[in-house]
N, C-alpha and C positions, 0 to 999 in steps of 0.2 A: 359512332364516334366519328372524329375528323380526323384530317392528317396531323394538327398541331397535337392535340391530345395523345396519338398516339406516337408522336415523337417523345413529349413529355412521359410519357407512361416508360417508353423505352430506356430513357433516362434516368428515372430514376429505377429501372431496376438494375441497370448497368452500374448505380452509386451500389446499392446494395447488394451485388453480387462483388464488388470492389470490397466493399467493407468486413463481408462475410471472409474472403480469400484471407484478408489482414488480421481477422482474428484466427483463423485457422494456423494461418504460420506464425503469429505471436504465442498460441495455445503451446508449440513444444520449448520453444526456446528463446531468450532475449535476443530482442533483433539489436542488431550490429551494422553501422553505417561502411558502405564500400568505400575505398580509395576516394577522394574528392567529393562523395557525396553529403548533402547538408543534412545537419540534424541537431535537436535540440538538446540544450541543457541548462542546469541552473550553476550563476556562482554562488560564493560563501555570503556574499550580500544577498541570494536569493532573487534578484534578476534573472528570467529567462531571456537567453538569447541560445541566435542559429551558428553553428558554425560550418566548414567543410571540412570533414575527415580527413588528416594529411600529415600532422604531429605528431610529437611524444604527448602533450598536451593532451590530446583529442586520445591517442592510445590510453592515458592516465582515465579520462573520464569513462570510457565505456567500457574497460575492465572493473571499471567502479560500479559498474551497470547505471551509469549517468549519463549515457544518451539514447533520445527517443525521437522516435519519427515524428511527432506530432507538438505541438505546442501544447495543446492541452495534456497527452501524456506528461510531459516533461513537468506541467504545472501542478499536475493530482500527484505524480510520485514526491514533489517538493511541498506541497499541503500536507500528504500521509507521514513525510520524514520528520515536519516540524510539531504534527502533533503526537507524534510516536514519542520525541522528544520530551513535550511537555507532560504525558501519560506516563513515561516511565520514572520524570523526576518528581513527579508528583505520587506516585507509589512510592518511591524511596522515601520520600516523606513521612507518609502514611506508617511504612516500615519501620520509622525511626532506628535506622540501622541494622535490622532483622536480616538476615536470608536464610532460607530453608537448608534445613540439615536431612539431602535426602537417602542417608541411611537410617534418621527416625522416623521409624512409621508411624509413631506414638503423635509424633508434631503435626498441629494442624497446617495447612498451605492451601490457598485458595488460589484461581488464574481465573481469568477473566476469557471468556472466548463470544463471539456473535453466534447468536442462534439462527439459523435462517428460517424454520420453520415456524418462530415467535418473532422474528423479523425485530430482536432487540439485543443487548449486551446480558449476559449473566455471567456468574462466577460459579465455580464451580471447586469442590473439595477435592483436594489430592492427599494421597498418603505416602505412595514410594513411585510415582510415576510423573517423569520429568521429560515432558512433552517439547517444550518451549525454554529459552535459557533462564536463570534462575530469578535476574532480573524482573520478570515480566509475572512473579509470584507475590500473594501480600499473605500477609499473617492471620488476618482473620476478614471475614464477609466485610469489606470495605464497600459492597454496592451504591449503598445511598451517597456516600461520598464522592464517589465515581460520577456516578449519573448525577449529582449537582453541581460537578467541574464541567462535563461534558455531555453534549447534545447525543444523542441516540445516531443523529449520520456521523459524527467525529469518531465517534465508541466503532461503528461498522467501517469505515475508512481506517486506521489505524490496524483492527484486527484483521480485514480481510482484502486490505486494499482497494476497495471498491464504493463508488459510490450509492 
């Protein structure tokens, strides 16, 4: 190996270590910028911009979980929020006003989840176990309609937050 190749390998390892440190740091709590530190957020129009922490507006964004270390993280979160709204609007349309009755174990209730083993969106039957808000449940197995409306990648992002 020549010197330049070694330098390149060292730089690549440093970048990998930095990425691993960021993942480790992010695994336990939400990142928050320190005073005057740059962060990324999106506007009501969906435009991603960078800001420097220091105003009431910044505190409001941070408290809502809308401050991100990178443009990519911000963009992914905005994409997930938009898709989730579209998904919930579609479930509401499919349910035609129905709301699950958690006191009634005989009532059919279905909830979508992303199966990592099968690498696909699936729907499971529930009777009385409410693990997520009611708006995520449907009155019957509408998996075909959901899969016709959304791609597997979109459903994975909605459910898991990962691409």
